[in-house]
DOSEDO-691623 format. One record per residue (C-alpha): residue in one letter; x, y, z. Coordinates in steps of 0.5 Angstrom, whole numbers, plus 500, padded with zeros to 3 digits. Example, Ala and Ser with C-alpha at 12.3 -4.5 7.8 and 13.67 -1.06 7.14 Angstrom:
<res A X 525 Y 491 Z 516> .
<res S X 527 Y 498 Z 514> .
END
This chain:
<res X X 500 Y 500 Z 500> .
<res X X 502 Y 507 Z 499> .
<res X X 505 Y 511 Z 504> .
<res X X 506 Y 519 Z 506> .
<res X X 511 Y 520 Z 512> .
<res X X 511 Y 526 Z 517> .
<res X X 518 Y 526 Z 521> .
<res X X 520 Y 530 Z 526> .
<res X X 513 Y 534 Z 528> .
<res X X 515 Y 538 Z 534> .
<res X X 511 Y 541 Z 540> .
<res X X 511 Y 542 Z 547> .
<res X X 506 Y 539 Z 552> .
<res X X 505 Y 537 Z 559> .
<res X X 505 Y 530 Z 559> .
<res X X 508 Y 525 Z 564> .
<res X X 507 Y 521 Z 570> .
<res X X 511 Y 525 Z 575> .
<res X X 508 Y 531 Z 579> .
<res X X 512 Y 536 Z 575> .
<res X X 511 Y 534 Z 568> .
<res X X 504 Y 536 Z 570> .
<res X X 506 Y 543 Z 570> .
<res X X 513 Y 544 Z 566> .
<res X X 512 Y 543 Z 559> .
<res X X 517 Y 539 Z 555> .
<res X X 519 Y 537 Z 547> .
<res X X 515 Y 532 Z 544> .
<res X X 517 Y 529 Z 537> .
<res X X 512 Y 525 Z 533> .
<res X X 513 Y 521 Z 526> .
<res X X 507 Y 519 Z 523> .
<res X X 506 Y 514 Z 517> .
<res X X 500 Y 514 Z 513> .
<res X X 498 Y 508 Z 509> .
<res X X 493 Y 509 Z 503> .
<res X X 492 Y 509 Z 496> .
<res X X 495 Y 515 Z 492> .
<res X X 494 Y 512 Z 485> .
<res X X 487 Y 517 Z 485> .
<res X X 491 Y 523 Z 487> .
<res X X 497 Y 521 Z 482> .
<res X X 492 Y 521 Z 476> .
<res X X 488 Y 527 Z 478> .
<res X X 493 Y 532 Z 481> .
<res X X 488 Y 534 Z 486> .
<res X X 488 Y 534 Z 493> .
<res X X 481 Y 532 Z 494> .
<res X X 484 Y 525 Z 492> .
<res X X 489 Y 524 Z 498> .
<res X X 490 Y 527 Z 505> .
<res X X 492 Y 534 Z 507> .
<res X X 498 Y 532 Z 511> .
<res X X 499 Y 540 Z 513> .
<res X X 492 Y 539 Z 517> .
<res X X 495 Y 532 Z 520> .
<res X X 501 Y 536 Z 522> .
<res X X 497 Y 541 Z 525> .
<res X X 492 Y 536 Z 529> .
<res X X 499 Y 533 Z 532> .
<res X X 501 Y 539 Z 535> .
<res X X 494 Y 541 Z 537> .
<res X X 494 Y 534 Z 541> .
<res X X 501 Y 535 Z 544> .
<res X X 499 Y 542 Z 546> .
<res X X 492 Y 539 Z 549> .
<res X X 490 Y 536 Z 555> .
<res X X 495 Y 532 Z 559> .
<res X X 496 Y 525 Z 559> .
<res X X 501 Y 521 Z 564> .
<res X X 503 Y 516 Z 558> .
<res X X 506 Y 517 Z 551> .
<res X X 502 Y 511 Z 550> .
<res X X 496 Y 515 Z 550> .
<res X X 499 Y 520 Z 547> .
<res X X 501 Y 516 Z 541> .
<res X X 494 Y 513 Z 541> .
<res X X 490 Y 519 Z 541> .
<res X X 494 Y 522 Z 535> .
<res X X 493 Y 515 Z 531> .
<res X X 486 Y 516 Z 532> .
<res X X 486 Y 523 Z 529> .
<res X X 489 Y 521 Z 523> .
<res X X 484 Y 515 Z 522> .
<res X X 479 Y 520 Z 522> .
<res X X 481 Y 522 Z 515> .
<res X X 477 Y 517 Z 511> .
<res X X 483 Y 516 Z 505> .
<res X X 487 Y 513 Z 511> .
<res X X 487 Y 506 Z 512> .
<res X X 492 Y 505 Z 517> .
<res X X 497 Y 509 Z 521> .
<res X X 504 Y 508 Z 525> .
<res X X 505 Y 513 Z 530> .
<res X X 512 Y 514 Z 534> .
<res X X 512 Y 519 Z 540> .
<res X X 519 Y 521 Z 542> .
<res X X 520 Y 524 Z 549> .
<res X X 527 Y 526 Z 548> .
<res X X 527 Y 530 Z 555> .
<res X X 524 Y 524 Z 559> .
<res X X 526 Y 524 Z 567> .
<res X X 531 Y 518 Z 566> .
<res X X 537 Y 518 Z 571> .
<res X X 542 Y 515 Z 566> .
<res X X 545 Y 517 Z 560> .
<res X X 540 Y 516 Z 554> .
<res X X 539 Y 519 Z 547> .
<res X X 531 Y 518 Z 546> .
<res X X 525 Y 514 Z 549> .
<res X X 519 Y 513 Z 544> .
<res X X 513 Y 509 Z 543> .
<res X X 510 Y 506 Z 537> .
<res X X 503 Y 504 Z 535> .
<res X X 500 Y 501 Z 529> .
<res X X 492 Y 502 Z 528> .
<res X X 488 Y 501 Z 522> .
<res X X 481 Y 503 Z 521> .
<res X X 478 Y 495 Z 522> .
<res X X 482 Y 495 Z 529> .
<res X X 479 Y 502 Z 532> .
<res X X 472 Y 500 Z 529> .
<res X X 470 Y 497 Z 536> .
<res X X 473 Y 503 Z 540> .
<res X X 470 Y 508 Z 536> .
<res X X 463 Y 506 Z 538> .
<res X X 459 Y 512 Z 541> .
<res X X 454 Y 510 Z 547> .
<res X X 449 Y 514 Z 549> .
<res X X 448 Y 515 Z 557> .
<res X X 443 Y 519 Z 562> .
<res X X 447 Y 522 Z 568> .
<res X X 443 Y 525 Z 574> .
<res X X 446 Y 531 Z 577> .
<res X X 444 Y 534 Z 584> .
<res X X 446 Y 537 Z 590> .
<res X X 444 Y 541 Z 596> .
<res X X 450 Y 545 Z 599> .
<res X X 453 Y 551 Z 597> .
<res X X 452 Y 555 Z 590> .
<res X X 449 Y 548 Z 587> .
<res X X 447 Y 551 Z 580> .
<res X X 454 Y 554 Z 579> .
<res X X 456 Y 547 Z 581> .
<res X X 452 Y 543 Z 577> .
<res X X 454 Y 548 Z 571> .
<res X X 461 Y 547 Z 572> .
<res X X 460 Y 539 Z 573> .
<res X X 456 Y 540 Z 566> .
<res X X 462 Y 543 Z 563> .
<res X X 467 Y 538 Z 566> .
<res X X 463 Y 532 Z 564> .
<res X X 463 Y 535 Z 557> .
<res X X 471 Y 535 Z 558> .
<res X X 472 Y 528 Z 559> .
<res X X 475 Y 524 Z 553> .
<res X X 471 Y 522 Z 547> .
<res X X 465 Y 525 Z 551> .
<res X X 460 Y 530 Z 548> .
<res X X 454 Y 533 Z 552> .
<res X X 448 Y 532 Z 548> .
<res X X 442 Y 535 Z 552> .
<res X X 441 Y 539 Z 559> .
<res X X 434 Y 538 Z 562> .
<res X X 431 Y 544 Z 566> .
<res X X 433 Y 545 Z 573> .
<res X X 429 Y 543 Z 579> .
<res X X 428 Y 544 Z 586> .
<res X X 427 Y 537 Z 590> .
<res X X 424 Y 537 Z 597> .
<res X X 429 Y 534 Z 602> .
<res X X 424 Y 528 Z 603> .
<res X X 426 Y 523 Z 608> .
<res X X 431 Y 527 Z 611> .
<res X X 432 Y 531 Z 618> .
<res X X 428 Y 538 Z 619> .
<res X X 432 Y 544 Z 616> .
<res X X 436 Y 540 Z 611> .
<res X X 437 Y 544 Z 605> .
<res X X 432 Y 543 Z 599> .
<res X X 436 Y 539 Z 593> .
<res X X 437 Y 542 Z 586> .
<res X X 437 Y 537 Z 580> .
<res X X 438 Y 536 Z 573> .
<res X X 439 Y 531 Z 568> .
<res X X 444 Y 531 Z 562> .
<res X X 445 Y 526 Z 556> .
<res X X 451 Y 525 Z 553> .
<res X X 454 Y 521 Z 547> .
<res X X 461 Y 518 Z 549> .
<res X X 466 Y 513 Z 547> .
<res X X 468 Y 511 Z 554> .
<res X X 466 Y 505 Z 557> .
<res X X 460 Y 505 Z 562> .
<res X X 466 Y 504 Z 568> .
<res X X 471 Y 509 Z 564> .
<res X X 465 Y 514 Z 565> .
<res X X 463 Y 512 Z 572> .
<res X X 471 Y 513 Z 574> .
<res X X 470 Y 520 Z 570> .
<res X X 464 Y 522 Z 574> .
<res X X 467 Y 520 Z 581> .
<res X X 473 Y 525 Z 579> .
<res X X 469 Y 530 Z 578> .
<res X X 465 Y 529 Z 584> .
<res X X 471 Y 529 Z 588> .
<res X X 474 Y 536 Z 585> .
<res X X 467 Y 539 Z 588> .
<res X X 469 Y 536 Z 595> .
<res X X 464 Y 530 Z 595> .
<res X X 465 Y 525 Z 600> .
<res X X 461 Y 519 Z 599> .
<res X X 459 Y 516 Z 606> .
<res X X 451 Y 514 Z 605> .
<res X X 446 Y 515 Z 601> .
<res X X 442 Y 519 Z 605> .
<res X X 446 Y 525 Z 607> .
<res X X 447 Y 532 Z 604> .
<res X X 452 Y 533 Z 599> .
<res X X 456 Y 538 Z 594> .
<res X X 455 Y 534 Z 588> .
<res X X 452 Y 527 Z 586> .
<res X X 453 Y 524 Z 579> .
<res X X 449 Y 518 Z 577> .
<res X X 449 Y 514 Z 571> .
<res X X 442 Y 512 Z 570> .
<res X X 442 Y 509 Z 563> .
<res X X 448 Y 507 Z 558> .
<res X X 445 Y 504 Z 552> .
<res X X 439 Y 501 Z 555> .
<res X X 444 Y 496 Z 558> .
<res X X 443 Y 491 Z 564> .
<res X X 448 Y 490 Z 569> .
<res X X 448 Y 487 Z 576> .
<res X X 456 Y 489 Z 577> .
<res X X 456 Y 492 Z 584> .
<res X X 460 Y 498 Z 582> .
<res X X 455 Y 500 Z 577> .
<res X X 448 Y 497 Z 577> .
<res X X 445 Y 499 Z 570> .
<res X X 440 Y 501 Z 570> .
<res X X 440 Y 505 Z 576> .
<res X X 437 Y 501 Z 581> .
<res X X 433 Y 506 Z 584> .
<res X X 431 Y 511 Z 578> .
<res X X 424 Y 508 Z 577> .
<res X X 422 Y 511 Z 583> .
<res X X 425 Y 517 Z 584> .
<res X X 421 Y 523 Z 581> .
<res X X 428 Y 528 Z 581> .
<res X X 431 Y 523 Z 576> .
<res X X 424 Y 521 Z 572> .
<res X X 422 Y 528 Z 571> .
<res X X 428 Y 532 Z 568> .
<res X X 429 Y 526 Z 564> .
<res X X 422 Y 526 Z 561> .
<res X X 423 Y 534 Z 560> .
<res X X 430 Y 532 Z 556> .
<res X X 427 Y 526 Z 552> .
<res X X 419 Y 525 Z 552> .
<res X X 419 Y 518 Z 549> .
<res X X 425 Y 516 Z 554> .
<res X X 424 Y 508 Z 556> .
<res X X 427 Y 505 Z 562> .
<res X X 430 Y 498 Z 562> .
<res X X 431 Y 493 Z 567> .
<res X X 427 Y 490 Z 572> .
<res X X 422 Y 496 Z 573> .
<res X X 422 Y 497 Z 565> .
<res X X 417 Y 502 Z 563> .
<res X X 416 Y 509 Z 560> .
<res X X 419 Y 514 Z 564> .
<res X X 412 Y 518 Z 563> .
<res X X 409 Y 512 Z 566> .
<res X X 414 Y 511 Z 572> .
<res X X 414 Y 519 Z 574> .
<res X X 406 Y 518 Z 574> .
<res X X 406 Y 512 Z 579> .
<res X X 412 Y 515 Z 583> .
<res X X 410 Y 517 Z 590> .
<res X X 415 Y 523 Z 591> .
<res X X 412 Y 527 Z 584> .
<res X X 409 Y 532 Z 588> .
<res X X 416 Y 534 Z 592> .
<res X X 419 Y 537 Z 586> .
<res X X 418 Y 543 Z 582> .
<res X X 422 Y 546 Z 576> .
<res X X 425 Y 553 Z 577> .
<res X X 429 Y 555 Z 571> .
<res X X 430 Y 552 Z 564> .
<res X X 435 Y 557 Z 562> .
<res X X 440 Y 556 Z 568> .
<res X X 446 Y 554 Z 564> .
<res X X 447 Y 561 Z 561> .
<res X X 449 Y 564 Z 568> .
<res X X 446 Y 567 Z 574> .
<res X X 445 Y 565 Z 581> .
<res X X 439 Y 561 Z 584> .
<res X X 438 Y 562 Z 592> .
<res X X 434 Y 560 Z 597> .
<res X X 427 Y 563 Z 595> .
<res X X 429 Y 559 Z 588> .
<res X X 429 Y 565 Z 584> .
<res X X 433 Y 565 Z 578> .
<res X X 437 Y 572 Z 578> .
<res X X 440 Y 572 Z 571> .
<res X X 439 Y 579 Z 569> .
<res X X 433 Y 579 Z 564> .
<res X X 430 Y 586 Z 564> .
<res X X 433 Y 588 Z 558> .
<res X X 433 Y 582 Z 554> .
<res X X 425 Y 582 Z 555> .
<res X X 425 Y 589 Z 552> .
<res X X 429 Y 587 Z 546> .
<res X X 424 Y 581 Z 545> .
<res X X 418 Y 586 Z 544> .
<res X X 422 Y 591 Z 540> .
<res X X 426 Y 587 Z 535> .
<res X X 424 Y 581 Z 531> .
<res X X 418 Y 578 Z 535> .
<res X X 416 Y 571 Z 537> .
<res X X 410 Y 568 Z 533> .
<res X X 405 Y 566 Z 538> .
<res X X 407 Y 560 Z 543> .
<res X X 403 Y 558 Z 549> .
<res X X 407 Y 562 Z 555> .
<res X X 404 Y 557 Z 560> .
<res X X 408 Y 551 Z 557> .
<res X X 414 Y 555 Z 560> .
<res X X 417 Y 556 Z 567> .
<res X X 413 Y 562 Z 570> .
<res X X 418 Y 568 Z 571> .
<res X X 423 Y 566 Z 566> .
<res X X 426 Y 570 Z 560> .
<res X X 423 Y 565 Z 556> .
<res X X 416 Y 565 Z 559> .
<res X X 416 Y 573 Z 559> .
<res X X 418 Y 573 Z 552> .
<res X X 413 Y 568 Z 550> .
<res X X 407 Y 572 Z 553> .
<res X X 409 Y 579 Z 550> .
<res X X 409 Y 576 Z 543> .
<res X X 403 Y 572 Z 544> .
<res X X 399 Y 578 Z 541> .
<res X X 404 Y 580 Z 536> .
<res X X 405 Y 577 Z 529> .
<res X X 412 Y 575 Z 526> .
<res X X 416 Y 570 Z 523> .
<res X X 417 Y 563 Z 527> .
<res X X 424 Y 564 Z 527> .
<res X X 430 Y 567 Z 523> .
<res X X 437 Y 563 Z 521> .
<res X X 443 Y 566 Z 524> .
<res X X 450 Y 564 Z 523> .
<res X X 455 Y 565 Z 529> .
<res X X 462 Y 564 Z 529> .
<res X X 466 Y 561 Z 535> .
<res X X 474 Y 562 Z 536> .
<res X X 478 Y 561 Z 542> .
<res X X 486 Y 560 Z 543> .
<res X X 485 Y 555 Z 549> .
<res X X 488 Y 548 Z 549> .
<res X X 480 Y 546 Z 551> .
<res X X 477 Y 550 Z 545> .
<res X X 474 Y 544 Z 543> .
<res X X 470 Y 543 Z 549> .
<res X X 469 Y 550 Z 550> .
<res X X 465 Y 550 Z 543> .
<res X X 461 Y 544 Z 545> .
<res X X 459 Y 547 Z 551> .
<res X X 457 Y 553 Z 548> .
<res X X 453 Y 549 Z 542> .
<res X X 449 Y 545 Z 548> .
<res X X 448 Y 552 Z 552> .
<res X X 445 Y 555 Z 546> .
<res X X 441 Y 549 Z 543> .
<res X X 438 Y 549 Z 550> .
<res X X 435 Y 556 Z 550> .
<res X X 428 Y 556 Z 549> .
<res X X 426 Y 558 Z 541> .
<res X X 433 Y 556 Z 539> .
<res X X 435 Y 550 Z 535> .
<res X X 442 Y 548 Z 532> .
<res X X 441 Y 547 Z 525> .
<res X X 449 Y 546 Z 522> .
<res X X 456 Y 545 Z 525> .
<res X X 462 Y 547 Z 521> .
<res X X 468 Y 543 Z 521> .
<res X X 474 Y 545 Z 526> .
<res X X 479 Y 549 Z 524> .
<res X X 486 Y 551 Z 526> .
<res X X 488 Y 559 Z 525> .
<res X X 495 Y 561 Z 525> .
<res X X 496 Y 568 Z 528> .
<res X X 502 Y 573 Z 527> .
<res X X 505 Y 577 Z 531> .
<res X X 507 Y 572 Z 537> .
<res X X 499 Y 571 Z 538> .
<res X X 497 Y 564 Z 540> .
<res X X 494 Y 560 Z 535> .
<res X X 486 Y 559 Z 535> .
<res X X 481 Y 554 Z 534> .
<res X X 475 Y 556 Z 530> .
<res X X 468 Y 554 Z 528> .
<res X X 461 Y 556 Z 525> .
<res X X 454 Y 554 Z 527> .
<res X X 448 Y 556 Z 524> .
<res X X 441 Y 556 Z 529> .
<res X X 434 Y 558 Z 528> .
<res X X 432 Y 563 Z 533> .
<res X X 426 Y 567 Z 536> .
<res X X 431 Y 572 Z 539> .
<res X X 432 Y 578 Z 536> .
<res X X 439 Y 581 Z 534> .
<res X X 440 Y 585 Z 540> .
<res X X 438 Y 579 Z 545> .
<res X X 442 Y 574 Z 541> .
<res X X 448 Y 578 Z 542> .
<res X X 447 Y 579 Z 549> .
<res X X 446 Y 572 Z 550> .
<res X X 452 Y 570 Z 547> .
<res X X 456 Y 574 Z 552> .
<res X X 453 Y 571 Z 557> .
<res X X 455 Y 564 Z 554> .
<res X X 462 Y 566 Z 553> .
<res X X 462 Y 568 Z 561> .
<res X X 459 Y 562 Z 563> .
<res X X 463 Y 557 Z 559> .
<res X X 470 Y 561 Z 559> .
<res X X 474 Y 567 Z 558> .
<res X X 478 Y 565 Z 552> .
<res X X 471 Y 564 Z 548> .
<res X X 469 Y 569 Z 543> .
<res X X 462 Y 568 Z 540> .
<res X X 460 Y 573 Z 535> .
<res X X 453 Y 574 Z 531> .
<res X X 456 Y 574 Z 524> .
<res X X 449 Y 574 Z 520> .
<res X X 442 Y 574 Z 521> .
<res X X 436 Y 573 Z 516> .
<res X X 433 Y 579 Z 514> .
<res X X 437 Y 583 Z 519> .
<res X X 441 Y 589 Z 518> .
<res X X 443 Y 593 Z 524> .
<res X X 449 Y 598 Z 525> .
<res X X 449 Y 600 Z 532> .
<res X X 455 Y 600 Z 537> .
<res X X 452 Y 594 Z 541> .
<res X X 449 Y 591 Z 535> .
<res X X 453 Y 590 Z 528> .
<res X X 449 Y 585 Z 523> .
<res X X 452 Y 583 Z 519> .
<res X X 459 Y 583 Z 523> .
<res X X 463 Y 588 Z 519> .
<res X X 470 Y 585 Z 518> .
<res X X 467 Y 578 Z 517> .
<res X X 468 Y 578 Z 509> .
<res X X 475 Y 578 Z 510> .
<res X X 476 Y 573 Z 516> .
<res X X 478 Y 566 Z 513> .
<res X X 477 Y 564 Z 520> .
<res X X 470 Y 565 Z 519> .
<res X X 469 Y 564 Z 512> .
<res X X 472 Y 557 Z 511> .
<res X X 468 Y 554 Z 516> .
<res X X 462 Y 557 Z 514> .
<res X X 463 Y 555 Z 507> .
<res X X 464 Y 548 Z 509> .
<res X X 458 Y 548 Z 513> .
<res X X 454 Y 551 Z 507> .
<res X X 457 Y 551 Z 500> .
<res X X 452 Y 556 Z 498> .
<res X X 452 Y 561 Z 503> .
<res X X 452 Y 568 Z 502> .
<res X X 454 Y 574 Z 506> .
<res X X 450 Y 580 Z 504> .
<res X X 450 Y 579 Z 496> .
<res X X 457 Y 576 Z 496> .
<res X X 458 Y 568 Z 496> .
<res X X 462 Y 566 Z 501> .
<res X X 466 Y 562 Z 497> .
<res X X 468 Y 568 Z 493> .
<res X X 470 Y 572 Z 499> .
<res X X 474 Y 566 Z 502> .
<res X X 478 Y 566 Z 495> .
<res X X 479 Y 574 Z 496> .
<res X X 481 Y 574 Z 504> .
<res X X 488 Y 576 Z 506> .
<res X X 489 Y 571 Z 511> .
<res X X 487 Y 564 Z 508> .
<res X X 494 Y 561 Z 508> .
<res X X 493 Y 562 Z 516> .
<res X X 487 Y 557 Z 516> .
<res X X 487 Y 550 Z 516> .
<res X X 482 Y 544 Z 517> .
<res X X 483 Y 540 Z 523> .
<res X X 477 Y 535 Z 523> .
<res X X 470 Y 535 Z 520> .
<res X X 467 Y 530 Z 526> .
<res X X 469 Y 533 Z 532> .
<res X X 462 Y 534 Z 535> .
<res X X 461 Y 527 Z 536> .
<res X X 467 Y 527 Z 541> .
<res X X 474 Y 525 Z 541> .
<res X X 480 Y 529 Z 542> .
<res X X 485 Y 533 Z 538> .
END
């Protein structure tokens, strides 16, 4: 089989078992051999018939500079899996060198070589669907749960796919004066096994001060796997489905809100809707916020203190909702107020909006996924398209960035959506930058609302992922394809991967 070889790809990263290797960066060198059929490219002289080894080299650098691993065996495995995401590559051999390894005898080099093929990684690449229940009753629980969602999404090869509303649950069966619990449910897609996912959740609990004693105590954070691909297991370390989920309204109700057709398997199998109807504690739980992931605080009177006054006004002043039933939304939230205000107005059901995402953080991929989940979870929003992930080389000593573009349908006005993007930035991470690039039927040139985004037409970091997402896209009267061809920074932008949203790591 034909080969493409990349030799001596260098980058610095913080990888190793010893404590100081978690903090002190050192050089890693990677050699990669790609096995593929190059005959089509030899005949056509077309890049589309081979692989972009420049993009692969950038992907290798991103992995080295990315999340810490203890073993270079794991680093090599991540790089090999990334390379095999390119469909033309049938097999790869990856060698990771660690020339500055902390070895106490003289040596020239230490390296690990792995070989992977598409067939051998097929099983390992299987994506599982899991339901995770979250709860707590100590401290700022809403903030803790938001951070836990981000941490879960940051687990290797794991993506949050849905977040339920937030609920208040009576401390039923516990001593008088015990604080009420806040509960939610998230759904994830993951390539981790059930036990690997459990260990990851337990680490997140420990990071938030959780000490496991018995089931009937207050806690800062509780994370439980309720369902994993519908599997059934009697393993004492991880019983599936969760043995008490069938009778717990604080699990069933948020799960039902997240997945209305959900079914619980096992000894107490049944629809989640029916199990909730039969649960004895169904009257001890109340929904308190459906937009809690955006930010704000929720105190003892269960009031969400996210600043919504200006948001409510912009809903009325600008592009309105079509009539929807405010009774279907939690009372007092921005969404319910907006729906009530719009119920007497006419207008489009929704508008298409294009949003750019970029970040110099080594955790940019996780930040992007978290932002997308948050935006998709806001009432009136629906994510319709997600671009491939791009690497952006910066000049003048600035750190490189990752970039992507999404398209959503939204009932928000432009002012409100821009403010919401700012709230999401603050909630997810300070390095994250979200910009409203274009909005169907909207032209705005105000200090806090510029649509279309004034400089988007000459930024390849916006145009390249946008074109990949929508080949027919237009910015104003100009095709995005034309604008990209004319953009001055096209050479600084390169494709990393087109399936990053399902999980995995770069």
